[in-house]
C-alpha distance (Angstrom), angle and dihedral (degrees) to the residues before:
residue distance angle dihedral
S1 . . .
A2 3.79 . .
M3 3.77 88.9 .
Q4 3.78 90.3 51.2
S5 3.82 93.7 52.1
V6 3.81 91.9 49.5
L7 3.85 91.0 51.4
F8 3.82 90.3 45.5
L9 3.85 90.7 52.2
A10 3.76 91.6 45.0
L11 3.72 91.9 50.7
R12 3.78 94.4 45.5
H13 3.80 91.2 48.3
G14 3.84 91.6 46.1
G15 3.83 90.3 49.8
R16 3.85 92.2 52.0
M17 3.81 90.9 47.8
E18 3.70 93.0 51.0
R19 3.85 91.9 45.7
G20 3.79 90.6 47.3
G21 3.81 90.1 48.8
R22 3.87 91.1 51.2
H23 3.76 91.9 47.6
R24 3.81 92.0 53.3
S25 3.83 96.7 48.4
E26 3.85 97.5 45.6
P27 3.77 98.8 64.9
E28 3.83 90.8 42.1
E29 3.85 88.1 56.5
A30 3.78 90.9 44.7
D31 3.81 91.5 49.6
K32 3.83 90.5 49.3
G33 3.80 89.7 50.4
R34 3.75 92.0 48.0
M35 3.76 91.9 47.9
K36 3.82 92.0 49.9
R37 3.88 89.4 51.2
T38 3.76 92.1 48.1
I39 3.81 91.6 50.0
I40 3.79 92.4 49.0
K41 3.77 91.5 46.0
D42 3.84 93.5 50.4
W43 3.72 89.3 47.4
K44 3.83 92.5 50.1
T45 3.84 89.5 51.1
R46 3.91 91.4 51.1
L47 3.77 90.9 42.9
S48 3.83 94.5 55.4
Y49 3.86 89.2 48.8
F50 3.80 91.7 53.2
L51 3.79 92.4 44.1
Q52 3.83 92.1 52.2
N53 3.88 93.4 43.3
S54 3.84 99.4 44.3
S55 3.81 109.1 108.8
N56 3.79 125.6 -143.0
S57 3.75 90.7 -108.9
N58 3.81 87.9 71.7
K59 3.82 91.8 66.6
R60 3.81 113.9 112.2
K61 3.81 123.9 -170.3
S62 3.68 115.0 -107.7
K63 3.77 128.1 -163.4
K64 3.80 92.1 -137.2
A65 3.66 122.0 88.7
G66 3.90 125.6 -123.1
Q67 3.82 94.6 55.7
H68 3.77 93.4 130.1
R69 3.80 89.3 72.5
N70 3.67 95.0 55.1
Y71 3.87 94.9 113.1
F72 3.82 88.6 71.9
R73 3.63 131.6 66.5
P74 3.88 104.8 -76.8
S75 3.77 121.7 -120.6
P76 3.84 112.3 -105.6
E77 3.89 86.6 -106.3
E78 3.80 90.0 56.4
A79 3.75 93.7 46.3
Q80 3.85 90.3 50.9
L81 3.78 88.2 58.6
W82 3.77 90.2 67.4
S83 3.83 90.2 66.0
E84 3.86 89.0 61.5
A85 3.80 95.2 68.5
F86 3.78 138.1 -2.4
D87 3.80 88.0 -129.5
E88 3.77 90.7 58.6
L89 3.74 89.9 57.9
L90 3.81 94.8 48.1
A91 3.85 92.3 45.5
N92 3.76 91.6 59.2
K93 3.80 116.1 79.8
Y94 3.78 93.6 -147.3
G95 3.82 91.9 42.2
L96 3.79 91.5 51.4
A97 3.76 91.0 48.6
A98 3.81 91.4 48.3
F99 3.88 90.8 48.0
R100 3.93 90.1 49.4
A101 3.87 89.0 50.1
F102 3.79 89.8 51.0
L103 3.82 93.8 48.4
K104 3.77 90.1 50.4
S105 3.86 89.4 54.4
E106 3.85 86.2 52.9
F107 3.88 93.1 45.5
C108 3.83 95.9 -121.0
E109 3.84 102.0 99.4
E110 3.79 87.8 127.7
N111 3.86 89.2 81.7
I112 3.82 94.9 60.0
E113 3.81 92.8 40.4
F114 3.80 90.8 53.0
W115 3.86 90.0 47.7
L116 3.82 91.3 50.4
A117 3.87 92.0 46.6
C118 3.78 88.1 52.9
E119 3.80 91.7 49.3
D120 3.83 89.6 51.9
F121 3.78 91.6 43.9
K122 3.87 93.0 55.2
K123 3.82 89.8 55.4
T124 3.76 94.5 53.8
K125 3.73 115.0 116.4
S126 3.80 108.5 -175.5
P127 3.85 115.2 79.5
Q128 3.82 90.6 -142.9
K129 3.75 92.5 54.6
L130 3.80 90.1 44.9
T131 3.82 91.8 59.5
S132 3.82 95.1 44.7
K133 3.83 91.5 46.7
A134 3.78 91.0 46.7
K135 3.88 89.6 54.1
K136 3.77 91.9 46.6
I137 3.80 93.4 51.3
Y138 3.84 89.0 46.7
N139 3.85 91.6 51.4
D140 3.80 94.3 43.0
F141 3.80 101.4 43.7
I142 3.84 115.1 6.2
E143 3.78 114.3 42.2
K144 3.77 120.3 85.8
E145 3.83 111.2 -84.2
A146 3.90 89.3 12.0
P147 3.86 109.2 166.4
K148 3.81 89.9 -114.1
E149 3.77 100.6 24.0
I150 3.80 113.4 -179.0
N151 3.80 122.4 -142.3
I152 3.83 104.0 -108.6
D153 3.80 131.1 132.4
F154 3.75 128.0 -85.6
Q155 3.79 95.3 -112.7
T156 3.78 94.2 53.0
K157 3.86 89.2 49.9
N158 3.78 90.5 52.2
M159 3.73 93.1 47.2
I160 3.85 89.4 53.8
A161 3.73 92.2 48.8
Q162 3.80 90.3 57.1
N163 3.81 94.8 41.1
I164 3.90 95.6 53.2
Q165 3.81 90.3 61.6
E166 3.81 86.1 76.9
A167 3.74 99.3 18.5
T168 3.82 121.2 -150.5
H169 3.88 131.1 172.8
T170 3.75 91.1 -96.4
C171 3.88 98.0 56.6
F172 3.75 93.7 109.4
S173 3.79 100.6 29.3
V174 3.80 97.2 111.0
A175 3.82 93.1 45.4
Q176 3.78 93.7 45.6
K177 3.82 90.4 52.8
R178 3.84 90.9 51.2
V179 3.75 93.8 48.6
Y180 3.79 91.5 45.8
S181 3.77 94.1 52.9
L182 3.87 89.4 43.4
M183 3.84 88.9 57.0
E184 3.82 93.2 39.9
N185 3.82 92.3 52.7
N186 3.86 100.2 36.5
S187 3.77 118.4 19.1
Y188 3.86 98.3 30.1
P189 3.77 96.9 59.8
R190 3.86 88.4 44.5
F191 3.80 88.7 50.8
L192 3.75 91.4 52.5
E193 3.86 90.2 53.1
S194 3.81 93.6 45.0
E195 3.89 128.4 111.6
F196 3.84 86.3 -119.6
Y197 3.75 96.3 60.9
Q198 3.76 95.8 35.7
E199 3.80 86.9 56.3
L200 3.81 92.0 55.4
C201 3.78 93.8 48.8
K202 3.77 92.0 52.3
K203 3.74 118.0 105.4
T204 3.76 110.7 -117.3
P205 3.84 117.0 -114.6
I206 3.83 90.7 -108.6
S207 3.79 100.2 64.9
R208 3.79 119.8 -146.4
A209 3.80 90.1 -117.1
A210 3.85 91.1 57.5
Q211 3.82 89.6 50.4
G212 3.78 91.5 51.6
T213 3.77 94.1 55.2
């Protein structure tokens, strides 16, 4: 009888522990799921904004085929191409928008915005426009306390300040290279590991084979 009551207590205690354990882990899992959904929802909102507002001047030629469909969600195969080279990602309109959305979530979107401004600047034909654009880029990204100040060294900033007095297409070359390699070495690898990117590389539940049958 004493043996029975010990067993009964142990079982009851064990049951409670198990139940308690289960109750603790379920909300955590649910929270994680909710957070993931929120992250992806926020990302999609930002992504659609960048897709709608990206101008044609941001298009860059890519060696890979299938670029004409880059307004639409890419196939997992297309998305996987972006992991081959940073340029592949930047050359694809959807990829660029996704990367911008990701940088916005990391609070460092000024880097890609500066890079895009430089790309646009290099294509500018008129000398008057070149000067006004150079001043705008300087005011937006370079000068101390600029609204989107990029993280470059003091000497490069000084050099730019002198160069924009008589603006040429190479005014921002050094700074653009720095920012490019900063993104390539830091943000780009993080983007490839992000939920955002993993989601794009996933095969959709309806496989292409099933659609073909």
